C-alpha positions in Angstrom: -132.9 -139.8 -90.7 -129.6 -138.0 -89.6 -126.8 -137.8 -92.0 -123.6 -139.7 -90.8 -120.2 -138.1 -91.3 -116.8 -139.5 -90.4 -115.2 -136.2 -89.9 -116.4 -132.7 -89.2 -114.0 -129.8 -90.1 -114.5 -126.6 -88.2 -113.6 -123.6 -90.3 -113.2 -123.2 -94.2 -109.9 -121.4 -94.0 -106.8 -122.6 -95.7 -106.0 -125.3 -93.2 -109.6 -126.5 -92.9 -110.1 -126.6 -96.7 -106.9 -128.6 -97.1 -107.8 -131.0 -94.4 -111.3 -131.6 -95.6 -110.1 -132.1 -99.2 -107.5 -134.7 -98.3 -109.8 -136.6 -96.0 -112.6 -136.6 -98.7 -110.0 -137.9 -101.2 -109.2 -140.7 -98.8 -112.7 -141.8 -98.8 -114.0 -140.3 -95.5 -117.5 -138.6 -95.5 -116.6 -135.1 -94.6 -118.8 -132.1 -93.4 -117.3 -128.6 -93.1 -118.7 -125.8 -90.8 -117.9 -122.2 -91.4 -119.3 -119.4 -89.3 -119.6 -116.9 -92.2 -122.0 -117.0 -95.0 -119.4 -116.8 -97.7 -116.0 -118.6 -97.4 -113.1 -116.1 -97.5 -115.3 -113.1 -96.6 -114.3 -111.3 -94.6 -110.7 -111.8 -95.2 -109.3 -112.3 -91.7 -106.6 -115.0 -92.2 -104.6 -115.0 -89.0 -101.5 -116.6 -90.6 -98.9 -116.2 -93.4 -99.5 -118.4 -96.5 -96.4 -119.7 -98.3 -96.3 -118.9 -102.1 -96.3 -122.7 -102.7 -99.8 -122.9 -101.3 -101.3 -120.9 -104.1 -100.2 -123.4 -106.7 -100.9 -126.7 -104.7 -104.3 -125.5 -103.4 -105.3 -123.6 -106.5 -105.9 -120.6 -104.3 -107.0 -117.2 -106.1 -104.2 -114.8 -106.5 -106.7 -112.0 -105.8 -106.7 -112.9 -102.1 -103.1 -111.8 -101.7 -103.2 -108.7 -99.6 -99.4 -108.1 -99.4 -96.1 -109.7 -99.7 -93.9 -110.8 -96.9 -90.6 -108.8 -97.1 -89.3 -108.8 -93.6 -89.9 -110.9 -90.4 -89.1 -109.3 -87.1 -89.5 -111.5 -83.9 -89.7 -109.5 -80.5 -88.9 -111.5 -77.3 -90.7 -110.6 -74.1 -87.4 -109.0 -73.0 -87.7 -106.6 -75.9 -84.8 -108.0 -77.9 -85.4 -108.3 -81.6 -84.4 -110.7 -84.4 -85.0 -109.6 -88.0 -84.9 -111.7 -91.2 -85.3 -110.4 -94.8 -85.6 -113.3 -97.3 -83.9 -112.8 -100.8 -87.0 -113.9 -102.5 -90.8 -113.8 -101.9 -91.7 -116.6 -99.6 -95.1 -115.8 -98.4 
């Protein structure tokens, strides 16, 4: 007999875990697939996680690699725009 799932979430990164958690709490039968044997290893998050996510998702502080101190956007033309927040945001 095959298991029946309402939703299959691909990837156990921050977005996948949040999505799977919310769907499961809403009553859906959820299965999550992750390519690595251990979730979070290797650390190769391709995005920036806001500081609020650590409290709301109960993420381990040990997973913080560095703080965001400056953002610099470079356009295809080569022009740049820099932003330095007054407080840590990610």
